[in-house]
N, C-alpha and C positions, 0 to 999 in steps of 0.2 A: 504494499499500499504506499502511495506517495500522496502527501498533503501539500497543496500549493496555495500560497497566499499572495495576492497582488497588492501593490501600493503605488502611489505616485500620480494617480489621476487627478483631474481638476478642471478648472476653467482657464482657457487661454485664448488670446486674441488671434485672429488669422495672421499667419506668418510667424507665429511664436513657436516655442519648443516646449516639450515635456519629456521626462524620462520616467518610464515605468519599470518597476522591479517585481520579480516573482520569486519568493523564497520557498524552497522545498524542504520537506522533512520526510523521514520514513526510510525507504530503501535507498540504496546507493544512487545518488543523483547522477553520477557520471555515466551510468548505464542507460540513460534515457535521452531520446531526442526531445527537445523542447520547442513548443510552438506558441505563437500568439495568434489569437483569433479576435474578431470584433463583431458586434451585433448592433446595428443601428435600429432605431424605432421602426417597426413595421417591416423589417427586412430579416432575412435569414442570417445566421452566424456565418461569417466568411473568414477564410484564411488570410493572414497578414504576413507572417514570417515564421521561419523555422530554422533551427540550428542543430547540427550534428553533435553527438556526444563529446567529440573532441573540440568542437568549436571551429574546426577547419573548413566546414561547408555551411553556407547560409543560403536561404531561399526566400524570395519575396514575391508578393503579388505585384503585378505591373504598376498598379496605382501608387505604390509607396516606394518603388525603386528610386534610389538617389536621395530620398528624404528620410527614411527610417533605417535604423541600424540595430540588428539583434546581436547580442553578445551574451556570454555566460562566464561565470567564475565557479568552477566545480569545487574549489576549496571553500567557497562561501555558500555553496548550494543555491546559487541565485542566477536567474536569467534576466536580462535587461532588454528594454526596447527604447531606444533613443529616437524621438520623433521631432524632426525639424520641418520648417515651412508648413506648418499645419494649416489645413483648409477646413471650412465648415463641413465639408463632406466626410471628414475624418471623425466627426462626432459619433460616438458609439460607446458601448460597454466593451472594454478590452479584457480578455481572459487569457491566461496562460494554460497550457495543456502539456501533458507528458505522454510519450509513447516509447515503448522499449526499443532500443536501438537496433536490436537484431532484426526487426521488421522493416527497417529502412525509413527514410523520410516520406511523409505523406502530407498532402495539402487538404485532405478530407477530414472534416471534423469527426466523422464516424470512426476514424482509425485511432483516435487518441483515447487512452484509458482513463486518465486522471485530469481533473479540471479544477481551477481555482474558482472563487466566487465572482470574480470580475471587479473591475474598477472603472468608474465613469470618466470619460474624456469628453469635454464639451469645448468646441471651438466656435467662438462667437465674439462679436464686437459689442 
């Protein structure tokens, strides 16, 4: 069992930046692929980014490439999402998720076993 807790959400103006963190506890953190997903009001939860267990490979949805950066610190059992140049369309609840690394990276929410409770990100002037 892996427990995930996100933090760092909030209100930011368009063009601003936020950093999200997701702290994990339970089983060995390094054995898991970590992903970030988001769900906007009235929309389905969508993939944002993922990172391999070594941190050597990262994956992004096209909408955030060049603006968001996913990273992880296995010693701290934490995964991060740095979000720059935020747009109102980025407003959503952001959740981190974990998937055993032996299954490979996936952009499908159904493939992730463990989820955090989510943190709200609102981009508005």
